[in-house]
C-alpha positions as CSV (number, residue, x, y, z in Angstrom):
1,M,-1.9,15.7,88.8
2,V,-5.3,14.9,87.4
3,Q,-6.8,16.1,90.8
4,Q,-5.0,19.4,90.4
5,E,-6.3,19.8,86.9
6,N,-9.9,19.1,88.1
7,V,-9.5,21.7,90.9
8,A,-8.1,24.2,88.4
9,I,-11.1,23.6,86.1
10,A,-13.5,24.0,89.1
11,D,-11.9,27.3,90.0
12,G,-12.0,28.5,86.4
13,L,-15.7,27.6,86.1
14,K,-16.5,29.4,89.3
15,R,-14.9,32.5,87.9
16,N,-16.7,32.0,84.5
17,D,-13.4,32.1,82.7
18,P,-14.3,32.2,79.0
19,E,-10.8,31.1,77.9
20,L,-11.1,28.0,80.1
21,L,-14.5,27.2,78.6
22,D,-13.0,27.5,75.1
23,Q,-10.2,25.1,76.0
24,L,-12.7,22.6,77.5
25,I,-14.9,22.7,74.4
26,E,-11.9,22.1,72.2
27,L,-10.6,19.3,74.4
28,Y,-13.9,17.4,74.8
29,Q,-16.0,18.3,71.7
30,H,-15.3,15.1,69.7
31,R,-15.8,12.8,72.7
32,L,-19.0,14.5,73.8
33,L,-20.5,14.5,70.4
34,R,-19.6,10.9,69.8
35,Y,-21.2,9.9,73.1
36,L,-24.4,11.8,72.2
37,L,-24.5,10.3,68.7
38,F,-24.3,6.8,70.2
39,L,-27.1,7.6,72.7
40,T,-29.5,9.3,70.2
41,G,-28.5,7.9,66.8
42,K,-29.4,11.2,65.2
43,R,-26.9,13.8,64.3
44,E,-29.3,16.8,64.6
45,V,-30.5,15.7,68.0
46,A,-26.9,15.0,69.2
47,E,-25.8,18.5,68.0
48,D,-28.6,20.2,69.8
49,L,-27.9,18.3,73.0
50,F,-24.2,19.1,72.5
51,Q,-24.9,22.8,72.5
52,E,-27.3,22.5,75.5
53,T,-24.6,20.5,77.5
54,W,-22.1,23.3,77.1
55,M,-24.7,25.9,78.0
56,R,-25.3,24.0,81.2
57,V,-21.6,23.9,81.9
58,L,-21.5,27.7,81.4
59,V,-24.5,28.3,83.6
60,R,-23.9,25.7,86.3
61,G,-20.1,25.6,86.2
62,A,-19.9,26.7,89.9
63,Q,-21.6,23.3,90.8
64,Y,-18.5,21.4,89.6
65,N,-16.3,20.9,92.7
66,G,-13.3,19.2,91.1
67,K,-13.6,16.0,93.2
68,A,-14.6,13.8,90.2
69,R,-13.0,14.0,86.8
70,F,-14.4,16.8,84.6
71,D,-15.3,14.5,81.8
72,T,-17.4,12.3,84.2
73,W,-19.3,15.4,85.2
74,L,-19.7,16.6,81.6
75,F,-21.0,13.2,80.4
76,T,-23.5,13.1,83.3
77,I,-24.9,16.4,82.2
78,A,-25.2,15.2,78.7
79,R,-26.8,11.9,79.7
80,N,-29.4,13.7,81.9
81,L,-30.3,16.0,78.9
82,V,-30.9,12.9,76.8
83,I,-33.1,11.4,79.5
84,D,-35.0,14.8,79.8
85,L,-35.5,14.9,76.1
86,S,-36.8,11.4,75.9
87,R,-39.3,12.2,78.8
88,K,-40.5,15.3,76.9
89,R,-41.1,13.3,73.8
90,T,-42.8,10.6,76.0
91,M,-40.6,7.9,74.7
92,A,-40.4,4.6,76.5
93,S,-36.6,4.3,76.2
94,L,-33.4,5.5,74.6
95,D,-34.1,2.8,72.0
96,E,-36.8,4.9,70.4
97,M,-34.6,7.9,70.1
98,S,-32.1,5.9,68.0
99,S,-34.6,4.5,65.5
100,A,-34.0,6.7,62.5
101,G,-36.5,7.3,59.7
102,D,-35.8,6.1,56.2
103,D,-35.2,9.7,55.0
104,E,-32.5,10.5,57.6
105,R,-28.9,10.3,56.7
106,P,-26.8,8.0,58.8
107,F,-24.6,9.6,61.4
108,E,-20.9,9.6,61.5
109,I,-18.9,9.2,64.7
110,A,-16.2,11.8,65.3
111,M,-12.9,10.1,66.2
112,D,-9.9,11.9,67.6
113,A,-7.8,9.0,69.0
114,P,-7.9,5.2,68.8
115,S,-9.6,3.5,71.7
116,P,-9.5,-0.1,72.8
117,L,-12.7,-0.8,70.9
118,E,-11.2,0.7,67.7
119,Q,-8.1,-1.3,68.2
120,F,-10.3,-4.4,68.5
121,S,-11.9,-3.5,65.3
122,S,-9.7,-2.9,62.2
123,R,-10.3,0.0,59.9
124,E,-12.4,-2.2,57.6
125,N,-14.9,-3.0,60.3
126,Q,-15.2,0.2,62.4
127,A,-18.4,1.1,60.5
128,E,-19.7,-2.4,61.1
129,V,-19.0,-2.2,64.9
130,A,-20.7,1.3,65.0
131,E,-23.7,-0.2,63.1
132,V,-23.9,-3.1,65.5
133,L,-23.5,-0.9,68.6
134,M,-26.6,1.1,67.4
135,Q,-28.6,-2.2,67.4
136,L,-27.7,-3.1,71.0
137,E,-29.9,-2.4,73.9
138,P,-29.2,1.2,74.9
139,S,-27.9,0.4,78.4
140,Y,-25.3,-2.0,76.9
141,R,-24.4,0.5,74.2
142,E,-23.9,3.3,76.6
143,V,-21.6,1.3,78.9
144,L,-19.5,0.0,75.9
145,V,-19.1,3.5,74.6
146,L,-18.1,4.9,78.0
147,R,-15.7,2.1,78.7
148,F,-14.0,1.7,75.3
149,H,-14.4,5.0,73.5
150,E,-14.2,7.2,76.5
151,E,-11.9,4.9,78.5
152,M,-13.7,5.6,81.7
153,S,-13.2,3.3,84.7
154,L,-16.1,1.1,85.8
155,E,-16.5,3.3,88.9
156,E,-16.7,6.4,86.7
157,I,-19.3,4.7,84.4
158,A,-21.3,3.9,87.6
159,G,-21.2,7.6,88.5
160,V,-22.3,8.8,85.0
161,T,-25.1,6.2,84.7
162,R,-26.1,6.2,88.4
163,A,-26.0,2.4,88.3
164,P,-24.4,0.1,90.9
165,L,-20.9,-1.1,90.0
166,S,-22.3,-4.7,89.7
167,T,-24.9,-3.5,87.1
168,V,-22.2,-1.7,85.1
169,K,-20.1,-4.9,85.1
170,S,-23.0,-7.0,84.0
171,R,-24.0,-4.6,81.2
172,L,-20.4,-4.5,80.0
173,Y,-20.2,-8.3,79.9
174,R,-23.6,-8.7,78.3
175,G,-22.9,-5.9,75.8
176,L,-19.6,-7.5,74.7
177,A,-21.3,-10.9,74.5
178,A,-24.0,-9.4,72.3
179,L,-21.5,-7.4,70.1
180,K,-19.3,-10.2,68.9
181,P,-22.0,-12.5,67.2
182,Q,-23.7,-9.4,65.7
183,V,-20.4,-8.3,64.1
184,E,-19.8,-11.8,62.8
185,K,-23.4,-12.0,61.5
186,L,-23.0,-8.7,59.7
187,R,-19.7,-9.7,58.1
188,S,-21.1,-13.0,56.9
189,A,-24.1,-11.2,55.3
190,R,-21.9,-8.9,53.3
191,P,-20.2,-10.2,50.1
192,L,-16.4,-10.1,49.9
193,A,-14.9,-7.1,48.3
194,G,-13.7,-7.9,44.7
195,G,-16.1,-10.8,44.1
196,V,-15.4,-14.5,44.4
197,R,-11.8,-15.6,44.8
């Protein structure tokens, strides 16, 4: 069934079906923007890349053949745009893109459905987990977001990141290992709500 949907999307993109593009944007907008926010850490940059990603889908839609899931192809385009931007700005890594200046407002992550990572983190600490994710090494952060927010398989993550499956597994393991103590550290540093009990 999923394969049939992918083939239908591929056919629609080849025909430049504007209705299909509208449906795809509506279906994937929150997930794509959330992914770009986690990669860049800056809302304005993420929104610009979001627009550019959909422009690429519009212009290069005929290149999508329907063999892979559409979201895997979409996220690969977005990731490549982030890398291109970092090269243009002569940044050493994705880390530098996420270091925000003091005057910038913090970003908010669009959520449209609970993910395993959100289930792991209760409502009280979702902001804490997002804050800690932004402090992780970008390669760990990206794999965690793709796995738990986007619920991609390890093989799909390997396709998006162009990394071997063993590297994806290693980054996922190390990212989770780095996430837990950071969340605990953040919690212990914050005073309890309502004062001393």
